[in-house]
Phi, psi and omega in degrees: 000145179268160177285166178294150176250116187239123180294143182302334181275351179286148177248104183243118180298138180300337181277348179294148178259115183248119183287168178294151176067013175286153174234120180243112190276187185299138170064021173281155176232126180234122186279174188289337182256017182272141173235119176255128180285188182294134172070019177289138179242122170253110191298296174189154176055031178264138174248122173235119187217187182067188175276088190233132174247129177245122186289172184304140169062024171283152175236124180246127189263169189306139174070012169288146184233109192239122175094003175294162189301152182300148176271070188216125182300333183283345182291130183231029174093007179296155181282114178228182195218151171235124180240119181247131182285198187270152168061030174277146174249114186244105191276187189300138173065016174289142174237136175224129184248151175287179183282184174234161180301319182288344182253011179104346171088355184226130164260133186230131177241133183283204183263157168060032177276161175231116184241103187281170192307132174082000181284162189221134173241115186275180184299143172067013176283153177234107182253138179278199181273152174059034175280139175240122170251117181280170189313127174066016171289142183232129176252116182284176188298149171070014180280152175241118184243120184285176177299148170064025177273140172242129177246118187291169183301137177063014176279155178231140177243122183293151181302146178072004179283145172252137173238121186285164183307137173075008180282157177233129177251122183289163179299147175065018182267140172254116184259117185244359180216168184296147180243126183294156174305140177070009180283157176242123186233134174203164179122156180306317165245107194302140170231157180287125184240054178088213185249157175277079188297318180299314179296321178298315180296321179297330180267011172087015177295138179277169176299321178296320177302312183294319178298316180296319178295321178297316179297318180295318179298321178298319179292319179297321185287344182280347181211209176286129181305309187290316180297316179294322179297321178297320178295315181294327182294339180282345181261188180277133183223157174280172180298317181291320176299320180297322178300317180295315182294318178298322178296313182297321183273359179285171183291129177192144174265003183262159168277193181238145169290135182232162178296153171296140178280000000 
């Protein structure tokens, strides 16, 4: 393995841990509690600070700001953390903040994510793998975002909201309640608009899987999500149906986005 390549204009604290094969470009700033994994690339003008771990082979583009203190009035300087997984692409002007004491202390981002220019991940969020945030999408504090979720451009997700695996949030949508796995949400105030069919097909869902999910969603929408989910959970379900039911019956203080009547 080769040593890291650090541009002379970069400011890298001697206490930072820089993995092999890293590239730190012009005018970057790396703080003392930062750990960069193998092959991380900081293009130029990137700030990585705080107690922040960046996983192997991530690429951070100009003017991204990673690990700065949470944008939360309750934050009072406590030691908290930001953990970013492997192979993420973090584009220009992206911001990601560490956790807060009241939210568990850790913001966590999974592997293989794509965070387009101007998107934001707030304090205490927990993001899964292969998450895509399109330009200027914002995830507020304490949100839980499942694997394979896409959040469209200029969309906003309210604090404490959960978005289940494989869901798609349309551009310009404001999400104020939980979104079931594989759901499709859009509108100025988002409502559930069926299933993310394109995403399901890309992940290998069969026609029978999609038909079963559609039938289940119709039954859920006809009454109380949680009460109906408890009834459905007592019967025989497919793996994908079980993911949706487990999500609905999981811990949350939020209601659910439902289809327009």
